[in-house]
C-alpha angles and dihedrals in degrees: 000000000000120000137182120214118195124201110145102183167061128010097247097039091049092051090049090066092066099086094056094042090051092048091049093051090048092055095039106030093168093054118109114225121201119185128202118206135157113268094244092056100044094106089063090069108017123112098035114137095218093060109080100188130016113205118193127211112212111206093204095059105016103045126100124060095274094049093043088056090049089050090052091047090057088054093054090078088068090066100217121201094205140007123214111200106200092166101052098192132120098279095049092042092053091048093048094047092047092053089058098211130118110291129201116200127196119241110260127195113289111258092234091055090051090051094048092048091050089050088051091237096122139015115244118247127160143131116307118272092248093050088054090051090052089051090067089061097045095112088059094058095251109151127197109262102175136273102306098159127190131204118179121217141150125243111260118201093201089067094060091092089063096050116136094010121131115253128209125198102189103176135079138177093265130037096236092055090064124091111226124279087233090056095049092044093049091047092052090048092050092049091051094047094048101037106017095235129121122229121234117230115210134186142100130304091269089058095060096094091052091047091050089052091051092048091052091051089048091054091243095310092137141078110217114218095155109129091015103079127061120226091262091048090050088055091050090050092050091051087063099036125114087229142317129243111198147146128249091292146108096287089061090063094041088055091049089050093056098039098252118157106247137195107198123194118213125188122151097007127074121262085201088082088080141045105226119222132212091274093051123086119187119218110195132156091205094215116188091246095048133133092038102151140047096216106004130264140241091254140006109275090217092044095228100087089203093154088072104021092056090060107091130200092234091057093050092050089052089053091047092050091055092054105034130069101211092192095062 
């Protein structure tokens, strides 16, 4: 059996496919699994032993209806038996249709639910993302077994000096999904004052200004590695970290994939999208108006942003101290 799995983006959503891919390969060890992902997100899924071929989609040369069809035509030579569309948007739909083989698509949020959430008439609740991924494989006898995520990386000796330090990933895809710079800065300052260790700030090059702002607020209690580490190196760092504090964002899933203890802050989005494991601690103000968004927004629709502003650094450190043995 030869199958094609399509999940184009983004970092977290790509990593969330790993439990079902692993379960499929366990049940069908002779099956060949190819995976299509956008070029810029390939490091989220590369290096996993149960993916036989990683195929990258380059937006510069492969995008647009005509080029997407050409991309799909190149895939036809692989003679797939089935396609599993775990993205379910126009690019993946065009590719699946062009391949002309039986396609299984994961259950997305109903359009009317999306509309009602956007109109602030209901709060969004549904099955977890990973359960919905498993639903696409139901006919093959693949049952949901939990959120056992994987992220592949190589050991990096240069990261040894950062072993057992706390890590902070302060950015997210949307503004309202981010805890405040003041909160992150104050938390790093409290950790340094109480335990004498600096917190590492990670992210991309575009996150450097925010990290510099946080470090200033923390009174230089941080080490800024944003823009320095690749995605794989960030995973290697997290595998050695004391713990991670992050928003609802890609680093949360990278940390889960490498077994890092994680404190994840949710505000406008629903924690119900995930089943949290023993290493995962949810930090959530549980405001009456939250969750108010499927993916986050540029600004708080009610203008008060209480779901994040009401979360204080002192409270997070108390939660961390209950979970972390600082002497280990």
